Steps between C-alpha positions, in 0.01 A plus 500: 500500500140528599470875490710538191272275301165613653362635172483146376275403778477119500317239709828457700484866601141467591585213723764719670229761580260222618763374742545836653124561544434143624789461727428403858424797722399732217140483607334396174603782274483412126590688178209561268679700232857600399595787273847603395606839354775417256605862495544559872540144623213548743305184602150553636327213686128503561427269790241372736526365856268322739611690822572859572858394583554343163583810299772623731637141537519467121682837457743399774559162318582694178749729687650213695559290174778744410372486132276808517486856622146592580437853398121529552256335736224717645291241684199284425127520448227256544332287763554163662209352306622619154870503558748780517646646182828687465758607250881492532748676270857384501826497313735189474826541685811428301458287187 
């Protein structure tokens, strides 16, 4: 499954993340960097958004997908002119 083979991060998996961040209603959030801790299984997503609602909508989309358990999201920083940056840490659910 997706989570079980995350350490072999391929373009197909990048497309999966892009579909979450670009889904309608997610307010323009996009993933700028992905890291994976092979020891703990923690996935860290560095993201940007075009609106203040974007970060929370993105985190909700991850949770609603059923594929991830978000363990850390502490808010965003930035401005409307420069965009809003945020980081999300999550584990894959199941496989």
